[in-house]
C-alpha positions, 0 to 999 in steps of 0.5 A, a space after each residue: 636649774 638643778 642640774 642633778 634633777 634635770 640629768 635623770 629621767 623623769 621618774 627619778 627626779 622626785 628621789 631629788 626633791 629633799 635635802 636629805 635625798 641629795 645627800 644620800 645620792 652624793 654618798 652613794 655612788 663612793 660606797 657603791 664603786 667601793 663595793 664593786 671594787 672589794 667584790 671583784 673576786 667574787 664577781 668575775 670568775 663567773 661571766 654572767 656576774 661579770 657582764 650583767 651584773 658588775 658592768 651594769 653597776 658600773 655604768 649605774 655607779 656614774 650615773 649617781 655621780 650626777 649630784 657632783 656635776 652640780 658643782 662643776 662650774 656653768 661655763 665648764 658645764 655649758 663648754 661640756 655640753 657643746 661637744 655633745 650636740 644632740 648626745 651624738 658623741 655620748 651615745 656613739 661612745 656607748 656604743 663603741 664602750 657597751 659592743 667592747 666589753 660583750 666581747 667574752 676576750 675583752 673580759 677574759 683580758 680584764 681577769 689577767 690584765 691590771 690594765 684592762 680592768 682599769 680600763 673597764 672601770 674607768 670607761 664605764 663610769 665615764 659612760 654612767 657619768 655621759 650618758 644622762 646628759 646624752 639622752 637629754 640632749 637626744 632628740 627622741 629619735 637620735 635616742 631610738 636609733 642608738 637603743 634599738 642599736 645596743 639593745 638588737 647587738 645585745 640579742 644578738 651577741 646573747 644568740 651567738 653565745 648560746 648556739 656556739 659549740 665551742 668556749 668563746 675564751 678561756 676564762 669562762 664554762 661552755 654552760 657559763 656562756 649559754 646561760 650569760 647568752 640567755 640573760 643577755 637577750 633578756 636583758 635586751 629586752 628588758 632595756 627596750 621595755 624600759 626605754 618605751 616606758 620612759 617615753 611614755 612616761 615623759 609623753 604623759 608629764 607633758 599632758 
């Protein structure tokens, strides 16, 4: 079975049906990563761009590495999957990584400390690599628990960013903090709708 095709949601699988699309996916991740590195100086000075553009794109970049995982030996793939029964390891890690990089102080550290910047890129890329497999292995109830937790966490953090009368870190202005909070609430709602839509699509495909 094609690992790359089964590692992505059902609505994305038609993109893997042609050899040309598969080749494009192989090069999409390195190109996107290069773009994210090259645009750091433009994106990171604004909290909105840093948190809600760069960070999700880093996760997406990790997801796009899925065709490369197809080249792993079957025994190694099976061994790695055995550490993620029902997707619990990957989804738990996703919750912690997401929570950490929603802390404004963590974003500020990434601006001034090279080690923190490397950790940000590495953690989010690895999250994107692991997430499709974890979602595929997880029962819908397990998915619901983690997706609801992450969405609620994002929404609460977004409301706090808007209500705080003081800046949460020195790197970003108060107006930027408020607009990021409003966008974070919207992002949480969009993520919840996207997950529900994916579940509905899978249910329709089964019928």
